[in-house]
C-alpha positions in Angstrom: -27.3 -33.4 32.5 -24.2 -35.1 33.7 -21.3 -33.0 34.8 -19.0 -36.1 34.7 -19.7 -36.7 31.0 -19.1 -33.0 30.2 -15.8 -33.1 32.1 -14.7 -36.4 30.4 -15.5 -35.0 27.0 -13.5 -31.8 27.8 -10.5 -33.9 28.9 -10.7 -35.9 25.6 -10.6 -32.7 23.5 -7.7 -31.3 25.5 -5.7 -34.5 25.1 -6.4 -34.5 21.4 -5.1 -31.0 21.0 -2.1 -31.4 23.2 -1.0 -34.5 21.2 -0.9 -32.5 18.1 2.4 -30.6 18.6 1.9 -28.6 15.4 -1.4 -27.2 16.6 0.1 -26.3 20.0 3.1 -24.6 18.3 0.8 -22.6 16.1 -1.4 -21.6 19.1 1.7 -20.3 21.0 4.1 -18.9 18.4 1.9 -17.6 15.6 0.3 -14.8 17.7 3.7 -13.9 19.0 5.2 -13.6 15.5 2.3 -11.5 14.2 2.3 -9.2 17.3 6.0 -8.7 17.1 5.8 -7.8 13.4 3.0 -5.4 14.1 4.8 -3.8 17.0 7.9 -3.2 15.0 6.0 -1.6 12.1 3.8 0.6 14.3 6.7 1.8 16.4 9.0 2.5 13.5 9.7 6.2 12.8 7.8 7.8 9.9 10.0 8.5 7.0 10.3 12.1 5.8 8.3 13.0 2.6 10.5 13.7 -0.4 9.7 17.2 -1.5 11.4 19.0 -4.4 11.8 22.8 -4.6 12.2 24.9 -7.7 13.3 28.3 -6.4 13.5 30.9 -9.2 12.6 33.8 -6.9 14.8 36.9 -7.6 13.9 38.4 -4.2 13.6 42.1 -3.4 15.3 44.9 -1.6 13.4 46.1 1.5 14.2 49.5 3.0 13.9 48.1 6.5 15.5 44.6 6.1 17.7 44.8 3.0 17.6 42.0 0.5 14.7 39.5 1.0 14.2 36.2 -0.8 10.8 34.9 0.4 11.1 31.7 -1.6 14.4 30.9 0.0 13.1 31.6 3.5 10.1 29.3 3.0 12.5 26.6 1.6 14.7 27.0 4.7 11.7 26.6 6.9 10.7 23.4 5.1 14.2 22.1 5.4 14.1 22.6 9.2 10.9 20.5 9.4 11.1 16.8 10.2 8.1 16.2 7.8 10.0 16.7 4.6 13.2 15.6 3.0 13.6 18.5 0.6 16.1 19.3 -2.2 16.5 21.8 -5.0 15.7 20.9 -8.6 15.2 22.5 -12.0 11.8 23.3 -13.4 12.2 20.9 -16.4 12.8 18.0 -13.9 9.4 18.3 -12.2 7.2 16.0 -14.2 9.8 13.3 -14.6 10.6 13.3 -10.8 7.0 13.2 -9.9 6.3 10.4 -12.4 9.1 8.1 -11.2 8.2 8.7 -7.5 11.5 10.2 -6.4 9.5 13.1 -5.0 5.8 13.3 -3.9 5.5 17.0 -4.4 7.3 20.0 -5.9 7.0 23.6 -4.7 7.7 26.1 -7.4 8.6 29.7 -6.6 8.4 32.0 -9.7 10.8 34.9 -10.3 8.5 37.6 -8.9 7.3 35.6 -5.8 8.7 38.1 -3.2 7.8 41.2 -5.2 4.2 39.9 -5.8 3.8 39.4 -2.0 5.1 42.8 -1.2 2.7 44.4 -3.7 -0.4 42.3 -3.0 0.1 41.2 0.6 -0.9 37.7 -0.7 1.3 34.8 -1.6 0.1 31.8 -3.7 2.3 28.8 -3.5 2.5 26.7 -6.7 2.5 23.1 -5.4 2.7 20.2 -7.9 1.7 16.9 -6.4 2.1 13.3 -7.5 -1.4 12.8 -6.2 -1.9 9.0 -6.1 -2.1 9.0 -2.3 -4.8 11.5 -1.3 -4.0 11.3 2.4 -0.4 12.1 1.8 -1.3 15.0 -0.6 -3.5 16.6 2.1 -0.7 16.3 4.6 1.8 17.9 2.1 -0.6 20.8 1.4 -1.2 21.4 5.2 2.5 21.3 6.1 3.6 23.5 3.2 0.9 26.1 4.2 2.0 25.9 7.8 5.7 26.5 6.8 4.7 29.5 4.7 2.6 31.0 7.5 5.5 30.6 10.0 7.9 32.3 7.5 5.5 35.2 6.8 4.7 35.7 10.5 8.4 36.1 11.3 9.0 38.5 8.4 5.9 40.6 9.2 6.9 40.9 12.8 10.2 42.5 11.5 8.3 45.0 9.3 8.3 43.2 6.0 5.1 43.6 3.9 3.8 46.6 5.8 3.2 49.6 3.6 0.4 51.5 5.3 -2.2 48.8 4.8 -2.9 45.7 6.7 -2.1 42.3 5.3 -5.8 41.3 5.4 -8.5 43.8 4.6 -11.2 44.3 7.2 -13.9 41.7 6.8 -11.7 39.6 4.5 -11.3 36.0 5.6 -8.4 35.0 3.2 -5.1 34.0 4.7 -2.0 35.9 3.6 -0.7 32.7 2.0 -2.6 29.9 0.1 -1.6 26.8 -1.8 -2.6 26.2 -5.4 -2.2 22.5 -5.9 -2.1 20.6 -9.2 -2.0 16.8 -9.5 0.0 14.6 -11.9 -2.2 11.6 -11.0 -5.6 11.2 -9.5 -7.0 14.5 -8.3 -9.0 16.3 -5.6 -12.0 14.1 -6.2 -10.0 11.1 -5.1 -10.3 10.3 -1.3 -8.7 8.0 1.1 -11.1 5.1 0.2 -10.0 5.4 -3.4 -6.4 5.0 -2.3 -7.2 2.1 0.0 -9.5 0.3 -2.5 -6.7 -1.3 -4.6 -5.0 -3.0 -1.6 -8.4 -3.8 -0.1 -9.4 -5.6 -3.3 -6.0 -7.5 -3.4 -6.3 -8.6 0.2 -9.8 -9.9 -0.1 -9.0 -11.7 -3.3 -6.0 -13.4 -1.9 -7.6 -14.2 1.5 -10.8 -15.9 0.3 -9.1 -17.7 -2.6 -6.4 -19.0 -0.3 -9.0 -20.3 2.2 -11.1 -21.9 -0.5 -8.1 -23.7 -2.1 -6.6 -24.8 1.3 -9.8 -26.3 2.7 -10.8 -27.9 -0.6 -7.4 -29.5 -1.2 -7.2 -30.7 2.4 -10.7 -32.3 2.1 -9.4 -34.3 -1.0 -6.5 -35.6 1.0 -8.5 -36.5 4.1 -11.1 -38.4 2.0 -8.4 -40.4 0.2 -9.1 -39.0 -3.2 -5.5 -37.7 -3.5 -3.9 -41.1 -3.0 -6.2 -42.7 -5.6 -5.3 -39.9 -8.1 -1.6 -40.5 -7.5 -2.1 -44.1 -8.3 -3.2 -43.2 -11.8 -0.8 -42.2 -14.6 -1.4 -38.5 -13.7 1.8 -36.8 -12.5 1.8 -34.6 -9.4 2.3 -31.4 -11.4 -0.8 -32.4 -13.5 -2.8 -33.0 -10.3 -1.8 -29.6 -9.0 -2.6 -27.9 -12.3 -5.9 -29.7 -12.5 -7.0 -28.6 -9.0 -5.7 -25.1 -9.8 -7.9 -24.8 -12.9 -10.9 -26.3 -11.1 -10.6 -24.1 -8.1 -9.5 -21.2 -10.2 -12.9 -21.0 -11.9 -14.5 -20.3 -8.6 -11.7 -17.9 -7.6 -12.3 -15.9 -10.8 -16.0 -15.7 -10.0 -15.2 -14.4 -6.5 -12.6 -11.9 -7.9 -15.2 -10.6 -10.4 -17.7 -10.1 -7.6 -15.2 -8.2 -5.4 -14.0 -6.0 -8.3 -17.3 -5.0 -9.8 -19.0 -4.5 -6.4 -16.2 -2.2 -5.4 -16.3 -0.2 -8.6 -20.0 -0.1 -9.3 -21.7 -0.3 -5.9 -19.1 1.5 -3.7 -18.4 4.0 -6.5 -14.7 3.9 -6.3 -12.9 6.2 -8.6 -10.4 4.7 -11.0 -8.5 5.9 -14.1 -7.2 2.9 -15.9 -8.7 -0.1 -17.7 -11.3 -2.2 -15.9 -10.1 -5.2 -17.9 -6.5 -4.7 -16.8 -7.7 -4.5 -13.2 -9.4 -7.9 -13.6 -6.3 -9.4 -15.1 -4.1 -8.3 -12.2 -6.6 -9.6 -9.6 -7.0 -12.9 -11.6 -3.2 -13.4 -11.5 -3.2 -12.8 -7.8 -6.0 -15.3 -7.4 -4.0 -17.9 -9.3 -1.1 -17.3 -6.8 -3.6 -17.6 -3.9 -4.9 -20.9 -5.2 -1.4 -22.4 -5.4 -0.5 -20.9 -2.1 -3.5 -22.6 -0.6 -2.6 -25.9 -2.2 0.9 -25.7 -0.9 -0.2 -24.7 2.6 -2.8 -27.5 2.8 0.0 -30.1 2.4 1.3 -29.0 5.8 -2.1 -29.1 7.5 -3.8 -32.2 8.9 -7.2 -30.7 9.6 -9.3 -27.6 9.0 -8.3 -26.3 12.4 -4.7 -26.1 11.3 -5.7 -24.4 8.1 -7.2 -21.5 10.0 -4.1 -21.3 12.1 -2.0 -20.9 9.0 -3.8 -17.6 8.2 -1.6 -15.6 10.7 1.5 -17.0 9.3 0.6 -16.7 5.6 -1.9 -14.0 5.1 -1.3 -11.4 7.8 2.4 -10.9 6.9 1.2 -10.2 3.4 -0.9 -7.4 4.7 1.8 -6.0 7.0 4.7 -6.3 4.7 3.1 -6.0 1.3 2.7 -2.2 1.1 -0.9 -2.3 2.3 -0.6 0.2 5.1 3.1 1.2 5.0 5.2 2.1 2.1 8.1 -0.3 1.8 10.5 2.6 1.9 9.1 3.6 5.3 9.6 0.2 6.9 12.7 -0.6 9.0 15.6 -1.6 6.7 15.8 -5.2 7.9 12.1 -5.8 7.0 12.2 -4.3 3.5 13.7 -7.4 1.8 10.7 -9.4 3.0 8.3 -7.2 1.2 9.8 -8.3 -2.1 8.9 -11.9 -1.5 5.2 -11.1 -0.8 3.0 -11.6 -4.0 0.5 -9.1 -2.7 3.2 -6.4 -2.9 3.3 -6.6 -6.6 -0.4 -6.8 -7.0 -0.8 -3.7 -4.8 1.7 -1.8 -7.0 0.0 -2.8 -10.2 -3.5 -2.1 -9.0 -2.6 1.3 -7.6 -0.7 2.2 -10.8 -3.8 1.3 -12.9 -6.5 2.7 -10.6 -4.8 5.9 -9.4 -2.3 6.7 -12.2 -4.2 5.3 -15.2 -1.2 3.3 -16.4 -1.5 0.5 -18.9 0.0 -2.8 -19.6 3.3 -1.4 -20.9 3.9 0.2 -17.5 2.8 -2.5 -15.1 3.9 -5.7 -17.0 7.0 -6.3 -14.7 4.6 -6.8 -11.8 2.4 -9.2 -13.8 5.5 -11.2 -14.8 6.6 -11.5 -11.2 3.1 -12.8 -10.2 3.3 -15.4 -12.9 6.8 -16.4 -11.6 5.3 -16.7 -8.1 2.5 -19.0 -9.4 5.0 -21.2 -11.2 7.2 -21.6 -8.2 4.2 -22.4 -6.0 3.0 -25.0 -8.5 6.5 -26.6 -8.3 6.7 -26.6 -4.5 3.1 -27.9 -4.3 4.0 -30.9 -6.4 7.2 -31.5 -4.5 5.4 -31.4 -1.1 2.7 -33.6 -2.4 5.4 -36.2 -3.2 6.7 -36.0 0.3 3.2 -36.2 1.8 2.2 -39.4 0.1 5.5 -41.1 0.1 
């Protein structure tokens, strides 16, 4: 084994990489961009959860403390918490506000809430949840319970609720306050994986399809096939559409594998139509194919294709509503979410899988995905013109 030959070969490889300024730039700046974006998102403050309150509690008159409205006191305790952004609403608004997403939960206090607690030494909080995010639902239940316990602890310490019997009978394990939760969408059987599954499916579909299209199209260019095609009467748009259809067949096969494996093998819960789910992912796959074709025109080799992943795919994950709600992102990053195709796929998939919505509710997201596909086809054709000119 010759050390000199190894060193000479290493020098050749280093010179080859250094001569490619685009590769050097991607090596240096792509990680910096992705790390900066991640740091901004992870360090951003968590937005308060919108929580509505319907307070119909009439209160009671206590001999020791005068007039007491337990519902109002719990409402005030929630208002002092950084977790919630609460506001009062009417009972007939509850379903509409939960459905349009303006609140994630509504706490309802009936007229006899205070009187019932004084009589039974037990308070049951009526909590209505939007329910499509199981993790958020669990947090709301826990924080509402905590606020209720703090309120009751303060009142009991002042003598409220004591009428010769303890709040909890001996040997009884029940807390003096509990939450009775009802769900507009999803339900208690849905877990965190059920909430993550839609965006997980979208990410995998986009990533693998993008990589397939990018490498395949690049190979056609490097082998000279593209130049020969452009010498024929076929227009550049026709070439892009032809490759999109050809690669799209394999993309649809991959999409079907991802979807059906997730649903049937991993046993993910879903409420809507399986066919509609496939349609959403298929449209995202079409976008991914055209995104790969477009990206491949800026890459000279497979090494650069891989380096485009941090610039093209990772921002889709970070800004597309995969881990953070767009409303919880810093204001200056929110506009970028709306130019990410995966954002609209995530919304449509979650609406179908977690809310059971149909085509009439999600069609705007599908139209936007089609618009993205059309724009990418146009840009792909234009960049191809510049590439071979």
